[in-house]
C-alpha positions in Angstrom: -21.2 -15.8 3.0 -23.4 -14.5 0.2 -22.5 -14.8 -3.5 -21.9 -11.0 -3.7 -19.6 -11.1 -0.6 -17.7 -14.0 -2.2 -17.3 -12.1 -5.5 -16.1 -9.0 -3.8 -13.6 -10.9 -1.7 -12.3 -12.8 -4.8 -11.9 -9.5 -6.6 -9.9 -8.0 -3.7 -7.6 -11.1 -3.5 -7.0 -11.2 -7.2 -6.0 -7.5 -7.3 -3.6 -8.0 -4.4 -2.1 -11.1 -6.0 -1.5 -9.3 -9.3 0.2 -6.5 -7.5 2.4 -8.9 -5.6 3.3 -10.8 -8.7 4.4 -7.6 -10.5 6.6 -6.7 -7.5 8.2 -10.1 -7.3 8.9 -10.3 -11.0 10.3 -6.8 -10.9 8.1 -5.6 -13.7 8.6 -1.9 -14.2 5.6 0.3 -14.6 5.3 1.9 -18.0 5.2 5.6 -18.4 1.7 7.0 -18.8 0.7 10.3 -20.3 -0.2 13.0 -17.8 -3.0 14.0 -20.1 -6.5 13.4 -18.7 -8.2 10.3 -20.0 -11.8 10.5 -21.1 -14.4 7.8 -21.6 -13.9 8.2 -25.3 -10.2 7.8 -24.9 -10.6 4.6 -22.8 -13.1 3.3 -25.4 -10.7 3.9 -28.3 -7.8 2.4 -26.4 -9.6 -0.8 -25.2 -12.1 -1.4 -27.9 -15.0 -1.4 -25.4 -18.0 0.9 -26.1 -18.3 4.1 -24.2 -21.5 2.7 -22.7 -19.7 -0.4 -21.5 -16.9 1.7 -19.9 -19.4 3.9 -18.0 -21.5 0.8 -16.9 -18.3 -1.1 -15.8 -17.1 1.8 -13.7 -20.5 2.5 -12.2 -21.2 -1.2 -11.4 -17.6 -2.1 -10.3 -16.8 -4.8 -12.9 -14.4 -2.5 -14.8 -12.3 -1.0 -12.0 -10.4 1.6 -14.0 -11.8 4.8 -12.5 -14.6 6.4 -10.5 -17.8 8.2 -11.2 -18.4 11.5 -9.3 -21.4 13.7 -8.9 -21.4 16.9 -6.8 -18.0 16.0 -5.4 -19.1 12.5 -4.2 -18.3 9.1 -5.6 -21.3 7.3 -6.9 -21.9 3.8 -8.1 -24.7 1.6 -9.5 -27.7 2.9 -11.3 -27.8 6.3 -9.6 -29.3 8.1 -12.5 -28.4 11.6 -13.7 -25.2 13.0 -15.1 -21.8 11.9 -13.7 -18.2 12.9 -14.3 -15.8 10.0 -14.8 -12.2 10.0 -13.6 -10.1 7.3 -15.3 -6.8 6.2 -13.9 -4.3 5.2 -16.7 -2.4 2.9 -14.3 -5.6 1.0 -13.6 -6.5 0.8 -17.3 -3.1 -0.8 -17.8 -3.4 -3.2 -14.8 -6.9 -4.3 -15.8 -6.6 -4.4 -19.7 -2.9 -4.3 -20.5 -3.3 -1.1 -22.6 -0.9 1.8 -22.0 -2.3 5.4 -22.2 0.3 7.5 -24.1 -2.0 10.5 -24.6 -4.2 11.5 -27.5 -2.8 10.8 -30.9 -1.8 13.9 -32.8 
């Protein structure tokens, strides 16, 4: 098994374990805003830079969303412009921050 395969397997096991732990403990999911979350919103909420959010999503070390170009999911250093779709539930699962929508 290569180091990359080991890391990917460990990430998968960790995610499954966290989900099981929440289910066993009976932790209720918070209510998230239905308002779309942008890279800037994720940056403001988590304190990470916008560049770090983009890089983390593209390179898989911040699994809070996906990058899309021409209707296809992309990853890594694919160059060019991409649209990012951020999932509030994943932001909460990974960082503990709850997306309640833009502050008015």
